[in-house]
C-alpha positions as CSV (number, residue, x, y, z in Angstrom):
1,M,124.9,91.7,65.8
2,P,122.6,90.4,68.5
3,S,124.6,89.8,71.9
4,P,124.8,86.1,72.8
5,Q,122.6,84.6,75.5
6,L,124.4,83.6,78.7
7,L,123.2,80.6,80.5
8,V,124.4,80.2,84.2
9,L,123.8,76.6,85.5
10,F,124.5,75.7,89.1
11,G,124.9,72.6,91.3
12,S,124.4,73.7,94.9
13,Q,124.3,71.7,98.1
14,T,124.2,74.5,100.8
15,G,123.2,77.4,98.6
16,T,126.7,79.1,98.0
17,A,126.8,78.0,94.4
18,Q,123.3,79.2,93.8
19,D,124.1,82.6,95.5
20,V,127.3,82.9,93.2
21,S,125.2,82.0,90.1
22,E,122.6,84.8,90.9
23,R,125.5,87.2,91.5
24,L,126.8,86.3,88.0
25,G,123.3,86.8,86.6
26,R,122.9,90.3,88.2
27,E,126.4,91.2,86.8
28,A,125.4,90.0,83.4
29,Q,122.2,92.2,83.5
30,R,124.2,95.1,84.4
31,R,126.1,94.8,81.3
32,R,122.9,94.5,79.2
33,L,123.5,90.8,78.6
34,G,120.6,88.4,78.5
35,C,121.0,85.8,81.1
36,R,119.2,82.7,82.5
37,V,120.1,81.3,85.8
38,Q,118.9,77.7,86.5
39,A,119.8,74.6,88.8
40,L,121.3,71.9,86.7
41,D,118.6,69.4,87.3
42,S,115.9,71.8,86.4
43,Y,117.4,72.5,83.1
44,P,116.4,70.3,80.1
45,V,120.0,68.9,79.6
46,V,119.3,67.8,75.8
47,N,119.1,71.6,75.1
48,L,122.8,72.1,75.9
49,I,123.6,71.2,72.1
50,N,122.0,74.6,71.3
51,E,123.7,77.0,74.0
52,P,126.3,79.1,72.8
53,L,127.7,80.4,76.1
54,V,127.4,78.6,79.5
55,I,128.8,79.1,82.9
56,F,128.7,76.0,85.1
57,V,129.0,76.8,88.9
58,C,129.3,73.5,91.0
59,A,129.8,72.7,94.6
60,T,131.6,69.4,95.7
61,A,129.7,67.5,98.3
62,G,130.7,65.1,100.8
63,Q,133.7,62.8,99.4
64,G,133.8,64.1,95.9
65,D,130.1,63.8,95.2
66,P,127.9,66.0,92.9
67,P,125.3,68.2,95.0
68,D,121.8,66.7,95.0
69,N,120.4,69.1,92.4
70,M,122.8,68.1,89.6
71,K,123.0,64.3,90.0
72,N,120.4,63.6,87.1
73,F,122.7,66.1,85.0
74,W,125.8,64.3,86.1
75,R,124.5,60.8,85.1
76,F,123.4,62.2,81.7
77,I,126.7,64.0,80.8
78,F,128.8,61.1,81.5
79,R,126.8,58.7,79.2
80,K,129.3,56.7,77.2
81,N,127.1,57.0,73.9
82,L,127.4,60.8,73.7
83,P,129.3,61.9,70.6
84,S,132.6,63.7,71.0
85,T,131.2,66.6,68.9
86,A,128.0,67.0,71.0
87,L,129.0,70.4,72.4
88,C,131.3,71.7,69.7
89,Q,129.2,75.0,69.4
90,M,129.4,75.8,73.2
91,D,131.8,78.1,74.8
92,F,131.9,77.4,78.5
93,A,133.6,78.1,81.9
94,V,133.5,76.1,85.1
95,L,133.7,77.6,88.5
96,G,134.2,75.1,91.4
97,L,133.4,75.9,94.9
98,G,135.3,73.8,97.3
99,D,137.3,73.5,100.5
100,S,141.0,72.5,100.3
101,S,140.8,70.8,103.7
102,Y,139.0,67.9,102.0
103,A,140.8,65.1,100.1
104,K,138.7,65.6,97.0
105,F,138.9,69.4,96.6
106,N,136.8,70.7,93.7
107,F,136.5,67.2,92.3
108,V,133.1,67.8,90.6
109,A,134.3,71.0,88.8
110,K,137.6,69.4,87.6
111,K,135.8,66.3,86.3
112,L,133.1,68.3,84.7
113,H,135.6,70.5,83.0
114,R,137.4,67.6,81.5
115,R,134.0,66.0,80.2
116,L,132.8,69.1,78.6
117,L,136.2,69.3,76.6
118,Q,135.8,65.6,75.6
119,L,132.3,66.6,74.2
120,G,133.6,69.2,72.0
121,G,133.2,72.3,74.3
122,S,135.5,75.1,74.1
123,A,136.8,76.5,77.4
124,L,137.0,80.2,77.7
125,L,139.1,79.9,80.9
126,P,140.9,77.1,82.8
127,V,138.8,75.6,85.5
128,C,138.4,78.2,88.3
129,L,138.6,76.6,91.7
130,G,137.2,78.5,94.6
131,D,138.6,77.6,98.1
132,D,136.5,78.2,101.2
133,Q,139.7,78.1,103.2
134,H,141.0,81.2,101.6
135,E,140.7,84.5,103.3
136,L,139.7,86.8,101.6
137,G,120.5,99.2,91.8
138,L,118.7,96.4,90.0
139,P,115.2,95.4,89.5
140,S,113.7,93.0,92.1
141,K,112.9,89.4,90.8
142,F,109.3,89.8,92.1
143,T,106.8,92.4,92.8
144,L,104.7,92.2,96.0
145,L,101.2,93.2,95.3
146,F,99.5,94.0,98.7
147,L,95.8,93.0,99.3
148,Q,93.6,95.6,101.0
149,E,91.3,92.9,102.6
150,A,91.5,89.1,103.1
151,P,90.2,87.1,100.0
152,S,86.7,85.7,100.6
153,T,87.8,82.0,99.6
154,G,90.9,79.9,100.2
155,S,93.1,79.8,103.2
156,E,96.8,80.3,103.6
157,G,98.8,77.3,104.6
158,Q,101.9,75.2,103.8
159,R,101.6,73.3,100.6
160,V,101.8,69.7,101.9
161,A,100.9,66.1,100.8
162,H,98.2,64.7,103.0
163,P,97.7,61.0,103.9
164,G,96.5,58.9,101.2
165,S,97.5,61.3,98.6
166,Q,98.6,60.0,95.2
167,E,101.5,62.4,95.1
168,S,104.8,61.2,96.4
169,P,106.0,63.6,99.0
170,S,108.8,65.9,97.8
171,E,110.4,69.4,98.3
172,S,107.6,71.0,96.5
173,K,105.1,69.0,98.6
174,P,106.3,67.5,101.7
175,F,104.4,65.3,104.0
176,L,103.3,67.0,107.3
177,A,104.3,64.0,109.6
178,P,102.9,63.9,113.0
179,M,105.7,63.9,115.7
180,I,105.0,61.0,118.0
181,S,107.9,61.6,120.5
182,N,110.8,64.0,121.2
183,Q,113.0,62.4,123.8
184,R,116.4,63.5,125.1
185,V,118.9,60.6,125.0
186,T,122.0,62.2,126.6
187,G,122.4,62.4,130.3
188,P,121.1,65.5,132.2
189,S,124.9,66.4,132.9
190,H,126.1,65.8,129.3
191,F,127.2,69.0,127.4
192,Q,125.1,68.2,124.4
193,D,121.3,67.8,124.0
194,V,120.7,64.8,121.6
195,R,117.1,63.9,120.6
196,L,115.6,60.7,119.4
197,I,112.5,62.0,117.5
198,E,109.9,59.7,116.0
199,F,107.4,60.6,113.3
200,D,104.2,58.8,112.1
201,I,104.4,58.4,108.4
202,S,101.3,56.3,108.0
203,G,99.4,57.0,104.6
204,S,102.2,59.3,103.3
205,G,103.3,56.7,100.7
206,I,106.8,57.1,102.0
207,S,109.2,54.0,102.0
208,F,112.8,53.8,102.9
209,A,115.6,51.5,103.3
210,A,118.8,51.5,105.3
211,G,121.1,54.4,104.3
212,D,118.4,56.7,103.1
213,V,117.9,60.2,104.5
214,V,114.9,62.4,105.5
215,L,114.8,65.9,104.5
216,I,113.1,68.3,107.0
217,Q,111.8,71.8,106.2
218,P,112.3,73.9,109.3
219,S,110.7,77.2,110.3
220,N,112.1,80.4,112.0
221,S,111.1,81.1,115.6
222,A,108.0,83.2,116.4
223,A,110.3,85.6,118.3
224,H,112.7,86.1,115.2
225,V,109.8,86.6,113.0
226,Q,108.4,89.2,115.1
227,Q,111.8,90.9,115.6
228,F,112.4,91.0,111.8
229,C,109.0,92.5,110.9
230,Q,109.5,95.1,113.6
231,V,112.9,96.2,112.3
232,L,111.7,96.4,108.7
233,G,108.5,98.0,109.6
234,L,106.4,95.2,108.2
235,D,102.8,94.1,109.2
236,P,102.9,90.4,109.9
237,D,99.3,90.1,108.9
238,Q,99.6,92.0,105.6
239,L,98.5,89.7,102.7
240,F,100.1,89.9,99.1
241,T,100.5,88.0,96.0
242,L,103.7,87.5,94.2
243,Q,104.2,88.7,90.6
244,P,107.3,87.8,88.9
245,R,108.8,90.7,86.8
246,E,110.2,88.4,84.0
247,P,107.9,85.9,82.1
248,D,110.3,82.9,82.5
249,V,110.7,83.3,86.3
250,S,108.2,81.2,88.4
251,S,107.1,81.9,91.9
252,P,108.8,80.0,94.8
253,M,107.1,76.7,94.7
254,R,106.4,76.5,98.5
255,L,104.6,79.9,98.9
256,P,100.9,80.0,98.9
257,Q,98.9,82.7,96.9
258,P,97.9,85.1,98.5
259,C,100.5,84.9,101.4
260,S,100.9,86.8,104.6
261,M,104.2,88.5,105.5
262,R,104.3,86.3,108.7
263,H,104.1,83.1,106.5
264,L,106.8,84.4,104.2
265,V,109.2,85.3,107.0
266,S,108.4,82.0,109.1
267,Y,108.7,79.4,106.4
268,H,110.6,80.9,103.6
269,L,113.2,83.6,104.3
270,D,116.5,82.3,106.0
271,I,116.8,85.3,108.4
272,A,118.9,83.1,110.8
273,S,121.6,82.3,108.3
274,V,124.9,84.0,108.1
275,P,124.9,86.5,105.1
276,R,127.1,86.3,102.2
277,R,129.0,89.2,100.6
278,S,126.3,89.5,97.9
279,F,123.8,90.4,100.6
280,F,125.9,93.4,101.6
281,E,126.2,94.4,98.0
282,L,122.6,94.5,97.5
283,L,121.8,96.1,101.0
284,A,124.2,99.0,100.1
285,C,122.3,99.6,96.9
286,L,119.1,99.9,98.8
287,S,120.5,102.0,101.8
288,L,119.4,105.6,101.8
289,H,121.4,106.2,105.2
290,E,124.9,107.7,104.4
291,L,127.0,106.4,107.2
292,E,125.4,102.8,107.0
293,R,125.6,102.9,103.2
294,E,129.3,103.7,103.6
295,K,130.0,100.7,105.9
296,L,127.9,98.4,103.7
297,L,130.0,99.4,100.6
298,E,133.2,98.7,102.7
299,F,131.9,95.2,103.6
300,S,131.0,94.4,100.0
301,S,134.3,95.7,98.4
302,A,137.3,93.5,97.7
303,Q,139.4,95.5,100.4
304,G,136.8,95.1,103.1
305,Q,136.7,91.3,103.0
306,E,139.0,90.8,106.1
307,E,136.6,93.3,108.1
308,L,133.6,91.5,106.9
309,F,135.0,88.1,107.9
310,E,135.5,89.6,111.5
311,Y,132.3,91.2,111.7
312,C,130.0,88.6,110.2
313,N,131.5,85.1,109.4
314,R,133.9,84.6,112.4
315,P,131.2,85.3,115.1
316,R,128.5,83.7,112.8
317,R,126.4,86.9,112.8
318,T,122.9,86.3,111.3
319,I,121.0,88.2,108.6
320,L,118.6,89.2,111.2
321,E,121.3,90.6,113.7
322,V,123.0,92.5,110.7
323,L,119.6,94.2,109.9
324,C,119.3,95.1,113.6
325,D,122.8,96.7,113.4
326,F,121.7,98.8,110.2
327,P,118.4,99.9,111.4
328,H,117.9,103.0,109.1
329,T,118.7,100.7,106.0
330,A,116.5,97.9,107.3
331,A,113.5,100.2,107.7
332,A,113.9,101.5,104.2
333,I,114.2,97.9,102.4
334,P,111.4,97.8,99.8
335,P,109.4,94.6,100.4
336,D,109.8,93.8,96.6
337,Y,113.5,93.0,97.3
338,L,113.1,90.7,100.2
339,L,113.3,87.5,98.1
340,D,116.5,88.9,96.1
341,L,118.2,90.0,99.6
342,I,117.5,86.9,101.7
343,P,117.9,83.2,100.7
344,V,115.3,80.7,101.2
345,I,115.2,78.3,104.2
346,R,116.8,75.0,102.8
347,P,115.8,71.6,104.1
348,R,118.1,69.8,106.3
349,A,119.0,66.1,105.7
350,F,119.1,63.6,108.5
351,S,120.2,59.8,108.4
352,I,117.1,57.7,109.1
353,A,117.8,55.7,112.4
354,S,115.0,53.1,112.0
355,S,114.0,50.4,109.7
356,L,110.4,49.8,108.3
357,L,111.0,46.1,108.8
358,V,110.8,46.5,112.6
359,R,107.0,46.8,112.8
360,G,104.8,46.3,115.9
361,P,101.0,46.2,115.8
362,T,100.7,49.7,117.2
363,H,103.3,51.4,115.0
364,P,103.6,49.9,111.5
365,S,104.9,53.1,109.8
366,R,107.4,55.1,111.9
367,L,110.5,57.0,111.1
368,Q,113.2,58.0,113.7
369,I,116.0,60.4,113.6
370,L,118.8,61.3,116.1
371,V,119.3,64.9,116.3
372,A,122.3,66.6,117.9
373,V,120.8,70.2,118.8
374,V,123.4,72.6,117.6
375,Q,124.3,75.5,120.0
376,F,127.6,77.2,120.5
377,Q,129.1,80.4,121.9
378,T,130.9,83.0,119.9
379,R,132.1,86.5,121.0
380,L,128.3,87.7,120.5
381,K,126.3,87.7,123.7
382,E,123.6,85.5,122.2
383,P,124.4,81.7,121.7
384,R,124.6,80.6,118.1
385,R,121.8,78.0,117.4
386,G,121.3,75.5,114.5
387,L,118.0,76.6,112.8
388,C,116.5,73.2,112.2
389,S,117.8,71.2,115.3
390,S,116.7,74.0,117.7
391,W,113.2,74.1,116.0
392,L,112.8,70.4,116.2
393,A,113.9,70.3,119.9
394,S,111.3,73.1,120.7
395,L,108.4,70.9,119.5
396,D,106.5,69.0,122.1
397,P,104.0,66.6,121.0
398,G,102.9,66.1,124.5
399,Q,101.3,69.7,124.4
400,G,99.2,68.9,121.3
401,P,99.5,67.8,117.8
402,V,102.9,68.7,116.0
403,G,103.4,68.4,112.2
404,V,106.7,68.3,110.6
405,P,107.1,68.9,106.8
406,L,109.4,66.1,105.4
407,W,110.2,63.7,102.5
408,V,112.7,61.0,101.9
409,R,115.5,60.6,99.4
410,P,118.3,57.7,98.8
411,G,121.4,58.6,100.9
412,S,125.0,57.9,99.9
413,L,125.3,54.6,101.8
414,A,124.2,51.4,100.1
415,F,124.3,48.1,101.9
416,P,125.1,44.7,100.3
417,E,122.1,42.6,99.1
418,T,123.9,39.2,99.6
419,P,122.9,37.7,102.9
420,D,126.3,36.2,103.9
421,T,128.3,39.5,103.3
422,P,129.7,40.9,106.8
423,V,129.4,44.5,107.4
424,I,131.8,46.6,109.5
425,M,130.2,50.0,110.7
426,V,132.1,52.8,112.3
427,G,129.7,55.4,113.7
428,P,131.0,57.6,116.6
429,G,128.4,59.9,118.1
430,T,125.3,60.7,116.0
431,G,127.1,59.0,113.1
432,V,125.8,55.8,114.4
433,A,122.2,56.7,113.3
434,P,122.3,55.1,109.7
435,F,123.9,51.9,111.2
436,R,121.0,51.5,113.6
437,A,118.7,51.4,110.6
438,A,121.1,49.0,108.7
439,I,121.4,46.7,111.8
440,Q,117.7,46.6,112.4
441,E,117.1,45.9,108.6
442,R,119.7,43.2,108.3
443,V,118.7,41.5,111.6
444,A,115.1,41.3,110.3
445,Q,116.4,39.7,107.2
446,G,118.4,37.0,109.2
447,Q,121.9,38.6,108.4
448,T,124.2,38.2,111.5
449,G,127.5,39.5,110.3
450,N,127.1,42.9,111.9
451,F,130.2,44.6,113.4
452,L,129.6,48.0,115.0
453,F,132.4,50.4,116.3
454,F,130.6,52.9,118.2
455,G,132.4,55.9,120.0
456,C,131.2,58.3,122.7
457,R,132.4,60.2,125.7
458,W,130.8,58.4,128.6
459,R,129.0,55.0,129.0
460,D,126.3,56.6,131.1
461,Q,125.9,59.9,129.3
462,D,125.8,59.4,125.4
463,F,125.7,55.6,124.7
464,Y,122.8,55.7,122.2
465,W,120.7,52.6,122.2
466,E,122.9,50.7,124.6
467,A,120.2,48.3,125.8
468,E,119.1,47.6,122.1
469,W,122.8,46.6,121.1
470,Q,123.2,44.6,124.2
471,E,120.2,42.5,123.4
472,L,121.4,41.9,119.9
473,E,124.7,40.7,121.1
474,K,123.0,38.3,123.4
475,R,121.3,36.9,120.3
476,D,124.6,36.7,118.4
477,C,123.2,39.2,115.8
478,L,125.9,41.8,116.4
479,T,129.4,42.4,117.6
480,L,129.7,45.7,119.3
481,V,133.1,47.4,119.9
482,P,132.5,50.6,122.1
483,A,135.0,53.4,122.5
484,F,134.5,55.7,125.5
485,S,137.0,58.6,125.0
486,R,136.7,60.1,128.6
487,E,136.5,57.1,130.8
488,Q,140.2,56.8,131.3
489,E,143.3,59.1,131.2
490,Q,144.3,58.4,127.6
491,K,141.4,59.2,125.1
492,V,140.2,56.1,123.3
493,Y,138.5,56.8,119.9
494,V,137.0,54.3,117.3
495,Q,140.3,54.3,115.3
496,H,142.1,52.8,118.5
497,R,139.5,49.9,118.8
498,L,139.9,49.2,115.0
499,R,143.7,48.8,115.5
500,E,143.2,46.8,118.5
501,L,141.1,44.3,116.5
502,G,143.2,44.6,113.4
503,S,143.4,41.0,112.7
504,L,139.6,40.6,112.8
505,V,139.2,43.5,110.5
506,W,141.7,42.2,108.1
507,E,140.1,38.6,108.2
508,L,136.6,40.2,107.5
509,L,137.7,42.5,104.5
510,D,140.3,40.3,102.9
511,R,138.9,36.8,103.4
512,Q,135.2,37.3,103.9
513,G,134.7,40.2,101.5
514,A,133.2,42.5,104.0
515,Y,131.9,46.0,103.4
516,F,133.3,48.8,105.5
517,Y,131.1,52.0,106.3
518,L,132.1,55.2,108.1
519,A,129.5,58.0,109.2
520,G,130.1,61.0,111.4
521,N,131.7,64.3,111.8
522,A,134.2,65.1,108.7
523,K,136.7,67.1,110.9
524,S,139.5,64.5,111.6
525,M,137.8,61.4,112.2
526,P,137.6,60.1,108.6
527,A,141.3,60.6,108.1
528,D,142.1,59.0,111.4
529,V,140.0,56.0,110.6
530,S,141.6,55.7,106.9
531,E,145.1,55.8,108.6
532,A,144.1,53.0,111.1
533,L,142.9,50.9,108.2
534,M,146.3,51.6,106.4
535,S,148.1,50.4,109.5
536,I,146.0,47.2,109.6
537,F,146.7,46.5,105.9
538,Q,150.5,46.8,106.5
539,E,150.6,45.0,109.9
540,E,148.1,42.1,109.4
541,G,148.2,41.9,105.6
542,G,152.0,42.4,105.1
543,L,151.4,45.0,102.5
544,C,154.0,47.9,102.0
545,S,152.7,51.5,102.3
546,P,151.9,52.0,98.5
547,D,150.2,48.6,98.2
548,A,148.1,49.5,101.3
549,A,147.0,52.7,99.9
550,A,146.0,50.9,96.5
551,Y,144.1,48.3,98.6
552,L,142.1,51.2,100.3
553,A,141.5,52.8,96.9
554,R,140.3,49.6,95.6
555,L,137.8,49.1,98.4
556,Q,136.5,52.8,97.7
557,R,136.3,52.1,93.9
558,T,134.3,48.9,94.3
559,R,132.0,50.6,96.9
560,R,133.2,48.3,99.6
561,F,134.5,51.4,101.6
562,Q,131.6,54.1,101.9
563,T,131.4,57.1,103.9
564,E,128.8,59.7,105.0
565,T,130.3,62.8,106.7
566,W,129.2,66.2,107.6
567,A,130.9,69.3,108.8
């Protein structure tokens, strides 16, 4: 009897689900089981009716949303016209990757499991729910064929869309947007460096509306690239071509052929990320040094997870730093395994903070973002830095032309099209960015029912766009309610301001059909704002607690309450 073919399909937002799926694929290969691993949206979903054995690995994004690379699949699988016997030949298992600190813990995996059963699929296991809060020698995918000399034609470069191109910018071919300005907008004594960055998108074919996001593809710093090549004994200028070992494996879409080692490390390998357990598993297989190999095996074992957490996850130690800690192993890594060992640099999403409807004669096509530069201290000597935000902050268009690879996609916030519908926006800190775009757009369209609750620490340090808001207030286009948390003894946040203006909030929501939007840090603020709304519904609307909860749920269900939060 021929063994069944296993298909592993993943929906991944940050790379964890992809990493787990690839581990499953390697385990299947060890057991001589034919296995394909694919992102859900790159798999032709109509072929599912012919698959005998499928494992679905799904993360849950945001407020119970499917990850970006499974949204098309999600829409298809929930079509009402699919027959209840569509998947009756399929055995399946669903593994969810979630975080139990979120209200909609593993929502996508649970819902998918139920839907697959409805379509006739046979579950091999109950739905498996992974929780991020819980503590707890293979062939390479590619062969690197090194070139003895540089090719006579062609030049290495990033695959980008150029102005006037017919191709719409995308992840496989981003637009190299000139950076126009990179301005710090927090005061000099403020603890955080926040930048307002502007790009010229003329000729790109990019258009966007309020609520859309821009994806930016960052690079590693030159110093980190040099250090990585040094510890692995690689020549940064060495050219190679990439040859997949299996016929159905395609080369990474953004890598040129031929490619230099410097280009691979600069633009492709995420050496500044915190490694996963699978990194240590593979590194142990590649290690020839007895003591280092012993430690790597310990880190990759079930028993060693607590120690791995203390060594790696808690201090946010990077792949590059781990390789420096295991120098004998690093020096012995065959270059063929680099793409198996190290994940790709993922694009970072930023809310667009400007509207194309605000056009002057000198800048018809501009796109702005508000970027908080991520930097924090752990017990490691070197501060931890966000790859993309630090890279963006380092770029200075005043020193010469700067191009940033980017493209645009719809965000999770959608604003009402009816002109007389009021909008309540709650955006503390950089969470105000999408609302700046919405307010610009709505004012340009003559919509005046704009209510913004903005929170920051100090009026003179981090009050983004203060002058712009005040000008709109004078024109009766905006009602601004600021909350300065540190300007008085008692901290005042946006949820306190909401409660203070509870009668206005209730009037807008219940009598005028307003939409309510919330954007910002996912830590405690969304729960605090929801609690404030519940109090308003009870105090101003006279609702009992269960009715207030039902009212809030109805606002969410009808998309009159929308959130965009991030960790």
